[in-house]
N, C-alpha and C positions, 0 to 999 in steps of 0.2 A: 266449238264456235267462239268467235271473238265476243268480248263483252260489248254491250251497246255503247259504253263510254268511248270506245275507240271511234265509232262512227259519228257520235256526237262531236268529237274533236275534229274529225274530218270535215264535217259540215261547217263548223265554226271557222276552221282555217280557210276554207274556200270563201266563206262570207267576208272574212277580213280583207280579201283581195278584190272583192267586187266594188265597182263604182257605186257611189251613193245614188239613190233613186233608181234602183235596179231590181229586176226579178230574174232568178235563174230557174229554168225548167229542166228537169232530168227525167227522161223516160226510161222505163226498165226494159222495154223491147228495143231491139236493134232495127227491126224491119216493120213496115206497116202491117204486114200480114204474115202469119206463120201458123202452121197447123198443129204444132206440138208445143206444149208447155215444157220447155227443156231448159236446163241450166245453161246449155250451150248458147241459147238465145238471149240470156240475161246480159244486159249492158253492164260492163265492168264498172263504169263510172256510177251507175245507179247503185250497184252493190257497195261500192266504196263509200257512198254517202248514207247508206241505210243498213247494210248487213243483211238485207232481205233478198230472197231468191224468187219472189213471185213475179209473174210473167207480164202483167199489164199495168202495173202501178206507175204512178207519176209523183215526183217530188217537186215542190215549189219552195224556194227560199227567197225572201224579199229583204231589201235593205232600204230603209227610208229614214233620213236623218240619223244614220248609223244604228237605227233600231233593228233588231233581228227578229224575224218571224219565219216559221217553217210550217209546212203542211204536207200531207201525203194523201193520195187518192187511191182507193183500193176497190176491188170487186166485192159486192155483197155475196152472201152464201147462195149458191146455186146447186140444188140437189142433183141435177143432171150432170153438171161439171164435176161435182164431187165424186160421182161414180166413175167418171172417166179419167180425170187427171188429179183428183184430190180436192178437198175443201180448202178455200183460201183462209188465211188467218183472220180472226175477228178483229174488230177495232181495238178491243182490249189487248189482244195478243200483239198487234202491231205496235201499240204504245209501249208495251213491256219490252219488246225485242229491239225496237229502233230508237226509243226515246223521243219520238215525234208525237206530241200530244194532240195536235190538230189533225184529226183523221176524218176524211170524207169519202163518200162513194164516188166512183168514176162518173156516174151520170150527172153529177153536179160540177164537173170540172169546167165546162165551157162557161157556165154562169159565173163561177168564182173568178175565172181568168178574165172574163170581160170586165168585171169590176176592178180587178187588179190593173189591167192595162190602161184603164181610164186615169190611173193615178201615177203611172211610172213612165219614165222616158227611155229606159234601156231594158233589153231582154237578152239574157245569155242562153244560147242554145249550143248543143254539141255539133260542130260542123267540121268534121275531119276533112283533110285534103284527099280527094279521091279522083280517079280517072273521069274525064268528062263524059265518057259513054257508059259509065256504070249506072245501075239503077239508083234513084234518089234514096237517101236514108230517110227514116222517119222524121228526124229533126229537119232535114232539108225540105221535105214536103210541108212540115209545119211552118218553117220559116217563110216559105212562099205564101202560105195563107195569111200569116201575120203582115207581110209586106203589102198584100192586096187590101186587107181590111183596115190595117192601122199603119198607113204610110209614114206617119210621124214618129213611129217607134224606131229606136236605134237598135239593130240586131248585132250582138257581139258574140264572137266565138268563145265558148266556155272552155275550149280545149287547153288554152294557155293556163288558166287558173287551175284546172284539174291536173295538168301536167306538173306544175310547180308543187302542188300539194302532194301528189302521189309519189314524187321522187323521194320524199323523206318518210321513212317507215317508223311507226311507233314501236316501242318495245314488244308489245303483244303481237304485232305483225311479224317482227323479226323472229320471235319464238315459233310462230306457226310455219314460217318459211324454213326454219331449222328442222322442223318435223318433216316437211316435204322432202328436204335434202336427205334426212336420215332414212326415210323410206326408199328414196332413190338409191342410196348406198346398199340397202338390203337387196334391191333388185339387181344391181350390178354384181354383187357377190354371188347371187344365184346364177347369173350368166356365166361367171368364171367357173362355177362348179360344173358346168355342162359345156364348157368351151371345147371345140373340136370341129372337124370337118362336117358341116351341116349347112342347110339353106339359111340365108340371112334371117328369114322370118321365123325359122325354128329357134334360132338363138334369141331373137327378139321376144319370143313367147315366154322364155324363162324370166325375163324382166316383168312382163305383164302379170304373170301369176303371183310373183313375189310382192309386187307393190299393192296389188289388190288384197292379198292375204294380210298385209301389214297395215292396212287402213287408208290407203290413198283413196281420195274421193274423185279422182280423175287424172288426166294426163295434162302436163303443161303444154304439149304440142305433140304432133305425130312423130313417133320414134324414127330416127335415122339409124339403120344398121347397114353399114356399107363396107364390103370387103374390097381389098385391092384398089384398083383405080376407080371403082365406084365412089370411093371416099374423096376423090378430087372434085366431085360435083357437090357443092356445099349443101344444097337442099335435096339431095338424092332421097327418094322416099319409096321406091319400088320394093326394096327389101326382098327380092326374089331371085338372087344369084346364089350360086354355090360357093361357100367359103372353104377353101382347100388348105391342105398342109402347106406351110410356108407363107400363107397370106397373113396380113394384118387385117383387123376389122375395126372400124371406127363406129362407136355408138355415141349418138347425140340424143339425149333423152331427159325426161324429168317427170316425177310424180307431182300432182297438185293436191293440196289439202285445203278444203273450204275456199277454193278459188285461187289460193296463193301457190306460186310455182317454184319448182326447182329447175335448174338448167345446168346439166352436167355433160361433159364429153370425156370419153376414155377411148384409148386405142389399144387393142389386145392382140397378142399372137395366137393364131388359131391352134398351133401345135404346142402352146405353152411356153415356148422359148423365143426370144427375140434373136434374130440373126445379128451378127456384128454391124451390118449396114443399118438395119432397122433400129438397133440400139443407139447408134451414132446419131441418127436423125431425131429419134425420140428425145434423147437427152438435150439436143439443141432446142427443141420445142419447150421442154421442161425448163431449160435455162432462161428462155425468153419469158415464160410465165413468172418465174421467180423475180426477174428484173422488173416486170410490171407491178408485181406485188410490192416491191420495195419503193417504187416510184409513186404508188397510189396514196394520195393524201388530200386533205381539204384544199380546194382551190384549183387543183389540177383538172383538166378536161379529159374526156375519153379520147379526144384527138391527140392530146399530149401523150397519153399512154400508148396509143398506136405507134407513135413515132419512136417510143422506146423499143418496141418490137422490131421495127424496120432497121433501126441503127444496130441493134444486136445481131440481126440476121445479116446485115451487110458485112459485119466482121466474121461471123461464124461460117457463113456459107462460102465466103472466100477462103477461109482456113481449110475447108474440106474439099475445095476445088469445084463446088457446084456452080458458082458464079465468078465472073471476073470483074464486073462493074456493079456499082451500087444500085443502078436502076433495074438490074435484073432480078432483084428481090420480088418485084411484083409478078413475075412469072410463077413463083412458087408460094407466094402469100398474097391473097387478094381479097381480104375482108378486114373489118375492124376487129379490135381485140376486146372491146367492151360495149355492153349495152345495159340499161337498167332492167331490173327484174322485180316482179311483184305480182299483181293480179293478172298480168299477162307475162308470158315468157320475155318478149320484148316490150317492156312496160312503157306506159305513157310517161313521157319525160320531155324536158326541154333540153336538147343537146346543144353543145357549144358553151354552156355555162359551167363554172367551176363546180366540182363535187363538194357536197356538204355532208356533215355528220348525219348518219341515218340513211344515206343512200346505199342501196345494194346493187352491185354491178357484177357482170360476168368478167372473167379473165380467161380468154380463150385463144391463145396463139395457135397457129397451125402451119404445117408444111405440106404441099401437095405436088408430088413429082410424078406426073402422068407417065412419063417414059419409063419409070421404074415400077409402076403399078403400086405406088405407095401414097397414102393420104393419112396424115397424123394430125389430130387435134386433141389438146388437153384443156378442159374447161372446168373451172371451179367458180363458186360464187363468193363474193367478198363484201363485207360490211365496212363502210368508210366511217372512221372515228376521228376524234380530234388528234389522236396520236398516230394515225396512219390507218392501214387496212388490217382487217381480221378475216382469216379464212372461215367461212361458214361450213365448209365441207372437208375438214381435215381427216375425217374418218374414212374417206374413200381412197383406197389404195391407188398410188400414183407412180412411184418409181418402178423401173423395170425389175429391180430386185424384189420389191414387194409383190408385184404382180406374178412373177415367175414362182416365187415361194408359195404364194397362196394357191396357185393352180396345181403345183406339185403335191401339195398337202391335201387339197379338197376336191380335186376333179373327180367326178363320179363316173365319167365316160372314158376311162382309160383303156 
């Protein structure tokens, strides 16, 4: 687990961006009601501010004349709940683990908040942009209550503050993400040891076993295991087709450790050898990835990096005769090359702004040729530094020569 000092720093950073005479409220639940006390239901912004994984807690941060104050509301001990879902942390344990010294029970939240709102003009709530017909989030329901009862209160979306803060990773966060990446590497090696004609889900299972064995606490997202033209669907997730001799299979996957994610993609030959055509296309994708790596530096945007890929493909795809005109690239490459990574695979971030030191982003060019039944993506995670980018996943085999040599030496199902 990360030290509480990391989460104290997160809270202070968010506080520094708040307007004066403001209060920020952060719920640990995503939805108003849920039946299970599950880590999957923990709001990542709550975890970012506290390091706590309890289900119903609430954090309040206030800023008045630039004075900082914070408090957390928790459940008292309940013997019945303790038997079913475990006992909550005590006040003393909360103070020790989060560094928040003002701890109250949840039944006092409304009274405390009423007193706070009589003194403040602004309230920050997490109000993500969602579809109009989707159910209201817990924050949206709460915002409506505030509007009705305190119409003079100015409600501000906290997403921008949290996005800006979460983009920059602390050294301790970087180290835990490296651990998630290393576990992901072990999972992929286990896949390569068993590569061969199998169902997609069978090959996926070798990743599952290895990351759990090596200490993953979860998955960054649902694994994509896509053979042949299945890989041309970016978010293919059925994983129920037969991978045959001569196919390529694309894996997009990642372990998570204490909520922090890895996001890696690799494309492997089922029979252990790339055909000349497969190798030609694979090396073009790898070339694009290397160009993005060289271009990645402070001040560059992810949109800029995507243009690097497009320009590279315009040249290379003409060279091999796949396209004749520049605008044809979009037929074979139709996603962005980078996104931020952290507590979510696609982490909360403000896009369109220049990259900064401490940002961790993906580098994932791809080529998708439906008519040839080929989809290739190569994805690694990069740390932005003042001197450029650093690979966080250099241990994961990537060149066709490395992949073929490893399979030849280690494959168990020959």
